VOPAGU-2260 file (C-alpha; in pm, 1 decimal, decimal comma):
REM VOPAGU-2260
SITE   aa  ch    i         X         Y         Z
SITE  MET   A    0   -9011,9    6631,5    9270,6
SITE  ALA   A    1   -8768,5    6917,7    9324,7
SITE  LYS   A    2   -8869,3    7198,1    9558,1
SITE  VAL   A    3   -8727,8    7533,3    9658,9
SITE  SER   A    4   -8829,9    7734,7    9961,5
SITE  GLY   A    5   -8735,6    8073,5   10092,8
SITE  TYR   A    6   -8837,6    8414,5   10219,4
SITE  ALA   A    7   -8948,9    8647,0    9940,2
SITE  ALA   A    8   -8979,1    8937,4   10183,6
SITE  VAL   A    9   -8865,9    9010,5   10535,5
SITE  PHE   A   10   -9037,2    9235,9   10785,2
SITE  TYR   A   11   -8851,8    9533,6   10923,3
SITE  ASN   A   12   -8637,7    9429,8   11216,8
SITE  PRO   A   13   -8464,7    9704,2   11419,4
SITE  ALA   A   14   -8195,4    9450,2   11511,4
SITE  ASP   A   15   -8116,7    9396,0   11140,7
SITE  LYS   A   16   -8178,1    9731,7   10976,2
SITE  ARG   A   17   -7939,8    9666,3   10686,7
SITE  GLY   A   18   -8106,0    9339,3   10591,4
SITE  THR   A   19   -8466,1    9454,2   10635,9
SITE  THR   A   20   -8472,1    9796,2   10470,2
SITE  TYR   A   21   -8438,6    9892,5   10104,7
SITE  GLN   A   22   -8298,6   10224,1    9987,2
SITE  LEU   A   23   -8527,6   10386,5    9730,7
SITE  GLY   A   24   -8335,4   10712,2    9705,3
SITE  ASP   A   25   -8067,3   10927,0    9864,1
SITE  SER   A   26   -8264,0   10972,8   10186,3
SITE  LEU   A   27   -8567,8   10751,7   10128,9
SITE  TRP   A   28   -8593,5   10396,3   10259,9
SITE  GLU   A   29   -8863,4   10131,7   10245,9
SITE  ARG   A   30   -8968,4    9893,0   10521,8
SITE  ILE   A   31   -9222,4    9610,5   10510,7
SITE  GLN   A   32   -9421,3    9597,6   10831,8
SITE  PRO   A   33   -9577,2    9285,8   10991,9
SITE  GLY   A   34   -9930,7    9236,5   10865,1
SITE  ALA   A   35   -9855,3    9373,2   10517,2
SITE  PHE   A   36   -9924,6    9035,4   10352,2
SITE  ASP   A   37  -10217,5    8924,9   10568,6
SITE  ARG   A   38  -10495,2    9036,6   10334,2
SITE  ALA   A   39  -10321,8    8900,9   10023,4
SITE  ILE   A   40  -10282,3    8562,2   10191,5
SITE  ARG   A   41  -10637,5    8568,8   10326,3
SITE  GLU   A   42  -10780,6    8652,7    9982,3
SITE  LYS   A   43  -10567,2    8380,7    9822,4
SITE  GLN   A   44  -10443,4    8621,3    9557,1
SITE  ASP   A   45  -10329,0    8423,4    9253,8
SITE  VAL   A   46   -9959,1    8490,5    9297,7
SITE  ARG   A   47   -9705,0    8341,1    9057,7
SITE  ALA   A   48   -9359,9    8209,4    9136,8
SITE  LEU   A   49   -9121,2    8335,4    8871,0
SITE  TRP   A   50   -8755,4    8300,9    8797,8
SITE  ASN   A   51   -8590,8    8641,7    8836,3
SITE  HIS   A   52   -8927,7    8820,9    8799,9
SITE  SER   A   53   -8962,4    8700,1    8440,1
SITE  TRP   A   54   -9315,7    8621,6    8325,1
SITE  ASP   A   55   -9154,6    8401,5    8060,1
SITE  HIS   A   56   -9036,5    8161,7    8332,8
SITE  VAL   A   57   -9326,4    8060,3    8557,6
SITE  LEU   A   58   -9221,2    7815,8    8829,5
SITE  GLY   A   59   -9546,2    7783,7    9022,6
SITE  ARG   A   60   -9883,2    7939,3    9096,4
SITE  VAL   A   61  -10111,6    7965,1    9396,8
SITE  SER   A   62  -10425,8    7860,6    9209,0
SITE  SER   A   63  -10260,5    7543,5    9078,6
SITE  GLY   A   64  -10127,2    7446,0    9421,2
SITE  THR   A   65   -9764,4    7451,8    9304,0
SITE  LEU   A   66   -9689,5    7765,7    9506,2
SITE  LYS   A   67   -9766,5    7784,7    9877,3
SITE  LEU   A   68   -9735,8    8109,3   10071,9
SITE  SER   A   69   -9728,3    8164,3   10446,3
SITE  VAL   A   70   -9630,7    8434,4   10691,5
SITE  ASP   A   71   -9434,8    8405,7   11014,9
SITE  LYS   A   72   -9256,9    8654,8   11238,6
SITE  LYS   A   73   -8968,8    8682,5   10990,3
SITE  GLY   A   74   -9165,6    8757,3   10674,9
SITE  LEU   A   75   -9329,1    8606,3   10367,1
SITE  LYS   A   76   -9228,6    8244,1   10313,5
SITE  TYR   A   77   -9283,0    8048,1    9993,2
SITE  ASP   A   78   -9258,2    7685,7    9884,1
SITE  ILE   A   79   -9243,9    7601,1    9513,6
SITE  ASP   A   80   -9295,6    7260,1    9353,4
SITE  LEU   A   81   -9069,4    7315,1    9055,4
SITE  PRO   A   82   -9186,6    7208,5    8709,1
SITE  GLU   A   83   -9020,8    6917,5    8530,9
SITE  SER   A   84   -8879,7    7156,4    8273,7
SITE  GLU   A   85   -8533,5    7269,4    8176,5
SITE  MET   A   86   -8587,0    7597,1    8361,7
SITE  GLY   A   87   -8713,8    7415,7    8671,5
SITE  LYS   A   88   -8407,1    7194,7    8672,0
SITE  ASN   A   89   -8176,2    7492,0    8617,5
SITE  VAL   A   90   -8329,9    7689,6    8904,9
SITE  TYR   A   91   -8303,6    7393,0    9137,2
SITE  SER   A   92   -7939,4    7340,1    9041,0
SITE  MET   A   93   -7846,1    7707,5    9086,8
SITE  VAL   A   94   -8013,8    7723,3    9427,3
SITE  ARG   A   95   -7866,0    7393,8    9545,0
SITE  ARG   A   96   -7514,7    7500,3    9437,4
SITE  GLY   A   97   -7550,5    7831,5    9618,3
SITE  ASP   A   98   -7522,7    8043,0    9302,5
SITE  VAL   A   99   -7866,2    8185,0    9380,9
SITE  ASP   A  100   -7942,3    8252,2    9747,6
SITE  GLU   A  101   -8174,1    8553,8    9750,1
SITE  SER   A  102   -8540,3    8614,9    9672,7
SITE  SER   A  103   -8767,4    8903,1    9588,8
SITE  PHE   A  104   -9131,2    8993,0    9532,3
SITE  ALA   A  105   -9342,1    9224,1    9314,0
SITE  PHE   A  106   -9625,6    9419,4    9467,2
SITE  ALA   A  107   -9842,8    9729,6    9460,3
SITE  PRO   A  108   -9859,6    9921,8    9790,7
SITE  LEU   A  109  -10213,8    9998,6    9906,3
SITE  ARG   A  110  -10141,7   10155,8   10243,9
SITE  ALA   A  111   -9815,9   10320,2   10342,7
SITE  THR   A  112   -9704,5   10570,6   10602,7
SITE  HIS   A  113   -9394,0   10787,5   10615,5
SITE  GLU   A  114   -9170,3   10844,9   10914,9
SITE  ARG   A  115   -8883,4   11087,9   10948,4
SITE  GLU   A  116   -8569,4   10991,3   11137,1
SITE  GLY   A  117   -8313,2   11266,5   11118,0
SITE  THR   A  118   -8248,6   11338,4   10750,0
SITE  ALA   A  119   -8393,4   11005,0   10637,0
SITE  THR   A  120   -8753,5   10928,3   10544,3
SITE  PHE   A  121   -8886,1   10575,5   10583,1
SITE  ARG   A  122   -9182,6   10451,4   10380,2
SITE  ASP   A  123   -9353,6   10178,5   10582,7
SITE  ILE   A  124   -9571,4    9938,6   10383,1
SITE  HIS   A  125   -9873,7    9812,5   10580,8
SITE  ASP   A  126  -10093,3    9658,9   10308,6
SITE  LEU   A  127  -10032,6    9553,9    9950,0
SITE  ASN   A  128  -10142,6    9347,7    9653,6
SITE  LEU   A  129   -9896,9    9068,7    9579,5
SITE  PHE   A  130   -9808,0    8967,1    9223,3
SITE  ASP   A  131   -9509,6    8736,0    9228,7
SITE  VAL   A  132   -9235,5    8584,5    9441,4
SITE  SER   A  133   -8905,8    8501,1    9278,9
SITE  PRO   A  134   -8572,9    8337,8    9344,8
SITE  VAL   A  135   -8337,0    8602,1    9206,1
SITE  ALA   A  136   -7970,9    8655,6    9128,8
SITE  MET   A  137   -7973,5    8978,3    9330,7
SITE  GLY   A  138   -8251,6    9076,1    9570,3
SITE  ALA   A  139   -8348,1    9416,8    9705,6
SITE  TYR   A  140   -8362,2    9303,1   10068,1
SITE  SER   A  141   -8045,2    9118,5   10167,2
SITE  GLY   A  142   -8233,5    8940,0   10446,2
SITE  THR   A  143   -8426,5    8728,7   10196,5
SITE  SER   A  144   -8325,1    8370,4   10119,4
SITE  VAL   A  145   -8392,6    8063,8    9908,9
SITE  GLY   A  146   -8294,6    7701,5    9957,3
SITE  ALA   A  147   -8346,3    7373,7    9774,1
SITE  ALA   A  148   -8503,0    7053,7    9900,1
SITE  ARG   A  149   -8555,6    6725,5    9711,1
SITE  ALA   A  150   -8874,9    6560,8    9710,6
SITE  ALA   A  151  -10374,4    8635,7    8560,8
SITE  ILE   A  152  -10213,1    8917,8    8638,1
SITE  PRO   A  153  -10039,9    9073,9    8334,1
SITE  THR   A  154  -10179,2    9423,9    8282,3
SITE  LYS   A  155  -10201,7    9621,9    7959,8
SITE  THR   A  156   -9835,7    9715,7    8005,0
SITE  GLU   A  157   -9594,6    9443,1    8117,8
SITE  TYR   A  158   -9408,7    9578,0    8416,6
SITE  ARG   A  159   -9078,5    9413,9    8493,0
SITE  SER   A  160   -8900,3    9635,6    8738,2
SITE  MET   A  161   -9080,8    9507,5    9044,7
SITE  ARG   A  162   -9241,4    9777,8    9260,4
SITE  MET   A  163   -9236,7   10055,9    9008,8
SITE  MET   A  164   -9382,3    9851,8    8726,4
SITE  GLN   A  165   -9648,2    9682,5    8936,0
SITE  THR   A  166   -9797,8   10003,3    9069,2
SITE  THR   A  167  -10063,2   10048,5    8799,9
SITE  SER   A  168  -10171,4    9687,7    8843,5
SITE  GLY   A  169  -10252,7    9773,6    9203,3
SITE  LEU   A  170  -10463,5   10066,5    9086,0
SITE  ASP   A  171  -10649,4    9848,3    8838,1
SITE  ARG   A  172  -10730,4    9616,8    9127,7
SITE  GLY   A  173  -10888,3    9896,5    9328,1
SITE  GLY   A  174  -10594,2   10012,9    9539,9
SITE  LEU   A  175  -10656,4   10380,8    9459,4
SITE  LYS   A  176  -10984,8   10532,7    9351,2
SITE  THR   A  177  -10975,4   10908,2    9304,3
SITE  ARG   A  178  -10802,6   11114,3    9038,1
SITE  GLU   A  179  -10611,5   11297,8    9311,0
SITE  ASP   A  180  -10485,6   10967,1    9457,0
SITE  ILE   A  181  -10369,4   10852,1    9115,2
SITE  GLU   A  182  -10188,6   11177,6    9038,3
SITE  LYS   A  183  -10017,4   11176,4    9378,7
SITE  MET   A  184   -9904,5   10815,0    9334,6
SITE  VAL   A  185   -9771,4   10874,3    8982,1
SITE  ARG   A  186   -9571,2   11180,0    9088,2
SITE  GLU   A  187   -9428,1   10998,3    9391,1
SITE  GLU   A  188   -9328,7   10694,3    9186,0
SITE  LEU   A  189   -9168,8   10906,5    8912,6
SITE  LEU   A  190   -8962,3   11083,2    9180,0
SITE  LEU   A  191   -8855,8   10746,7    9325,8
SITE  ILE   A  192   -8747,8   10630,3    8980,2
SITE  GLU   A  193   -8521,0   10932,1    8937,7
SITE  GLN   A  194   -8374,7   10876,3    9284,3
SITE  GLN   A  195   -8306,8   10511,4    9203,2
SITE  LYS   A  196   -8138,4   10606,0    8875,1
SITE  ALA   A  197   -7913,4   10849,4    9061,2
SITE  GLN   A  198   -7817,2   10578,2    9309,9
SITE  ILE   A  199   -7741,4   10327,0    9033,8
SITE  SER   A  200   -7534,1   10588,9    8848,1
SITE  ARG   A  201   -7312,0   10613,9    9154,5
SITE  GLY   A  202   -7250,8   10239,3    9139,7
SITE  GLU   A  203   -7445,7   10161,0    9454,3
SITE  ARG   A  204   -7687,9    9889,9    9552,1
SITE  ASN   A  205   -7905,7    9961,6    9854,1
SITE  GLY   A  206   -7655,0   10223,2    9965,2
SITE  ASN   A  207   -7352,7    9993,4    9932,4
SITE  ALA   A  208   -7080,3   10012,9    9669,3
SITE  ILE   A  209   -7074,1    9721,2    9426,3
SITE  ASP   A  210   -6819,4    9590,4    9177,5
SITE  ARG   A  211   -6769,8    9838,6    8892,7
SITE  ARG   A  212   -6835,6    9581,5    8618,3
SITE  VAL   A  213   -7148,5    9459,7    8794,0
SITE  ALA   A  214   -7258,3    9819,5    8844,3
SITE  GLU   A  215   -7229,7    9890,3    8470,3
SITE  VAL   A  216   -7436,3    9586,3    8379,9
SITE  GLU   A  217   -7695,6    9677,3    8641,6
SITE  ARG   A  218   -7701,3   10037,1    8526,0
SITE  LYS   A  219   -7792,5    9950,4    8168,1
SITE  ALA   A  220   -8050,5    9689,4    8264,5
SITE  TRP   A  221   -8217,8    9892,3    8536,9
SITE  PHE   A  222   -8215,2   10216,8    8340,2
SITE  ALA   A  223   -8401,1   10041,2    8059,0
SITE  ARG   A  224   -8654,2    9897,2    8303,5
SITE  LEU   A  225   -8699,4   10221,0    8495,6
SITE  ASP   A  226   -8745,0   10418,3    8174,2
SITE  GLU   A  227   -9007,4   10167,3    8065,5
SITE  SER   A  228   -9175,9   10212,5    8401,1
SITE  LYS   A  229   -9178,7   10590,1    8358,2
SITE  ARG   A  230   -9350,5   10552,5    8022,7
SITE  ALA   A  231   -9605,6   10313,5    8173,3
SITE  LEU   A  232   -9683,9   10548,2    8462,1
SITE  ARG   A  233   -9726,2   10845,8    8229,7
SITE  GLU   A  234   -9949,5   10637,4    8003,0
SITE  TYR   A  235  -10162,0   10535,1    8300,5
SITE  ALA   A  236  -10195,3   10896,3    8412,3
SITE  LYS   A  237  -10291,0   11002,6    8059,2
SITE  ASP   A  238  -10561,4   10734,4    8047,5
SITE  HIS   A  239  -10713,8   10896,9    8356,0
SITE  GLY   A  240  -10699,4   11248,1    8215,7
SITE  ILE   A  241  -10394,8   11351,2    8418,1
SITE  ARG   A  242  -10111,7   11549,5    8261,0
SITE  ILE   A  243   -9775,3   11487,8    8426,0
């Protein structure tokens, strides 16, 4: 049986700021703090392993025993027993060849704090609901990894742009209760979306310039996903009697 293992998320490490922070906007950064995954692991949340965050390509699942999650001082580690399918074989081959060497995760933040450092604001995530872990072609946190070794969460709107599109799922699961909390979250996430679109328009990824052709492909794909996320957030707010 083919297996892949890696780190879907890495905790903030002051010695590796570039690899353990993610730029959400011009002056807004995100950091995952130790302990953020403890409750999700303890509750055995039914996380899926997906290829590139696609719900059409499920590679494993906690409840079936084909996905195992653990936490160490580095971050969130996963082990996937790949399916004997064409996609499973393709993922294994891409990882083994080194074509794919990063990972990512989808989540809804439940507790976050903000810290100012000069002109930058850092959003520190302390608790979250976890939805999927994924080997990906391009991850948000460059410190993530994936390697090969031999051997029901969809909500009313299908969110596919990771954090932004998983936010309402977290609310449905009890992350936020009051109308004021929901309105605040929606406004914050809509602002983050616009900041991300501005960053992508400049041809940047996590604050770093990327190849122009890659940037154009990313721009079209991410703009479509972020626009979908905006519609989903506005729909969620409307369902709760909130006009945004």
